[in-house]
C-alpha positions as CSV (number, residue, x, y, z in Angstrom):
1,M,-2.0,11.0,17.2
2,A,-4.7,12.3,14.3
3,T,-5.3,9.3,11.6
4,E,-6.7,9.6,8.0
5,H,-7.6,7.3,5.9
6,R,-7.5,8.3,2.0
7,F,-7.6,5.9,-1.4
8,L,-5.4,6.2,-4.1
9,P,-7.2,5.3,-8.1
10,D,-3.5,5.8,-9.7
11,D,0.0,7.1,-9.4
12,Q,-1.0,10.9,-10.6
13,A,-2.8,10.6,-7.0
14,T,0.1,9.2,-4.7
15,A,2.1,11.6,-6.9
16,A,-0.1,14.3,-5.5
17,L,-0.1,13.3,-2.0
18,G,3.2,13.3,-1.9
19,Q,4.0,16.7,-2.9
20,H,1.0,17.3,-0.7
21,L,3.2,15.5,2.4
22,A,6.0,17.4,1.3
23,T,4.3,21.5,1.9
24,T,3.7,20.0,6.1
25,L,7.4,18.9,6.4
26,M,9.3,19.8,8.4
27,A,13.2,20.0,9.5
28,G,14.1,17.2,11.8
29,D,10.5,15.2,11.1
30,L,10.8,11.4,10.6
31,I,8.4,9.5,8.0
32,L,8.3,5.8,8.9
33,L,6.3,4.4,5.7
34,H,4.7,0.8,6.1
35,G,3.8,-1.9,3.6
36,D,4.1,-4.7,1.3
37,L,6.6,-4.9,-2.1
38,G,4.5,-3.0,-4.3
39,A,2.3,-0.9,-2.0
40,G,3.7,2.5,-3.2
41,K,6.4,3.2,-1.0
42,T,9.2,4.3,-3.3
43,A,6.9,5.9,-5.5
44,L,4.8,8.0,-2.3
45,A,8.4,8.8,-1.3
46,R,10.1,9.5,-4.6
47,A,7.2,11.9,-4.7
48,I,7.7,13.8,-1.2
49,I,11.3,14.1,-2.1
50,R,10.8,15.7,-5.9
51,A,8.2,17.9,-4.5
52,L,10.8,18.9,-1.6
53,V,13.8,19.6,-3.9
54,G,11.9,21.3,-6.1
55,D,12.3,19.5,-9.5
56,P,9.6,17.0,-10.5
57,D,12.0,15.1,-12.6
58,H,15.3,15.3,-10.4
59,E,16.7,11.6,-10.0
60,V,15.0,9.9,-7.1
61,P,16.9,5.8,-7.4
62,S,15.6,3.5,-4.7
63,P,17.6,2.5,-1.4
64,T,17.4,-0.9,-2.0
65,F,21.3,-1.6,-2.5
66,A,22.9,1.6,-1.3
67,L,20.7,1.8,2.2
68,V,20.7,5.1,2.1
69,Q,20.0,8.2,-0.1
70,P,20.9,11.8,0.1
71,Y,19.6,14.9,-1.1
72,Q,19.3,18.1,-0.5
73,A,16.7,21.3,0.0
74,G,18.1,24.4,0.0
75,P,19.5,24.1,3.6
76,V,17.7,21.1,4.8
77,A,19.5,17.8,4.2
78,I,17.1,14.6,3.3
79,L,18.0,10.6,4.0
80,H,15.4,8.1,1.7
81,A,16.5,4.9,3.3
82,D,15.5,0.9,2.9
83,L,15.7,-0.8,6.1
84,Y,14.9,-4.2,3.9
85,R,18.2,-5.8,3.8
86,L,19.4,-5.0,7.3
87,G,20.8,-7.7,8.9
88,D,20.2,-6.5,12.2
89,P,18.6,-3.9,14.3
90,R,22.1,-2.5,15.7
91,E,23.4,-1.6,12.0
92,I,20.8,1.6,12.1
93,D,23.5,3.3,13.6
94,E,26.0,2.7,11.7
95,L,23.2,4.6,8.9
96,G,23.9,8.0,10.2
97,L,19.9,8.2,10.0
98,L,20.1,10.0,13.7
99,D,22.8,12.2,13.6
100,N,21.6,15.4,12.1
101,P,18.8,16.5,14.2
102,N,17.4,18.8,11.3
103,A,17.1,16.5,8.5
104,I,13.6,15.3,6.8
105,V,14.6,11.3,7.1
106,L,11.2,8.7,4.8
107,I,12.4,5.4,5.8
108,E,11.3,2.1,4.3
109,W,10.5,-0.8,6.0
110,P,10.8,0.2,9.2
111,E,9.6,-2.9,11.0
112,R,13.6,-3.4,10.5
113,A,14.3,-1.4,13.4
114,P,10.8,-0.7,15.5
115,E,12.7,2.1,18.0
116,L,12.7,4.0,15.4
117,L,9.0,3.8,15.8
118,D,9.4,6.2,19.3
119,A,11.0,9.3,17.2
120,A,8.4,8.8,14.3
121,T,6.5,11.6,14.1
122,L,4.6,10.7,10.6
123,E,3.1,6.8,9.9
124,I,2.2,5.7,6.6
125,T,1.0,2.7,5.9
126,L,0.5,1.5,2.2
127,S,-1.9,-1.5,1.2
128,I,-2.9,-2.4,-2.8
129,G,-6.7,-1.4,-2.9
130,A,-9.2,-3.9,-3.2
131,G,-8.9,-6.1,-6.6
132,G,-5.4,-5.0,-6.6
133,M,-6.8,-1.2,-7.8
134,G,-5.3,1.7,-6.3
135,R,-3.8,2.4,-3.1
136,D,-5.3,2.2,0.5
137,V,-3.2,5.0,2.6
138,V,-3.6,5.2,6.2
139,I,-1.6,8.2,7.7
140,S,-1.0,8.8,10.9
141,R,0.5,12.1,13.0
142,R,1.8,12.1,16.0
């Protein structure tokens, strides 16, 4: 497993990282986004999705209440999930996150469904930088 550490000083750097990561993703990738509230998980997911669909202004709402938001990038399905409100890890099956083996799936709060860890191709941990400035990011590729 290769691990990379980065510091993102602002939202533009987060968006740039998302755009870069999008170029490395392939159909079937499962990306786990770890981090506390406000660490930037949704901001990074938005940047990735916008890059994948090829529209920097594409509406990408937080999936907090819907749990899963679907998108399409040409022939590739994209699912963006937020498991924060998941009551029981067994509910993950009902969300259909792994039903399409060719979908790119981004999951916030994957700790709520630990069985996803083994299926992940990319894990990203975000944390608020020292003094509340920027974001620290650890990217682990499997």
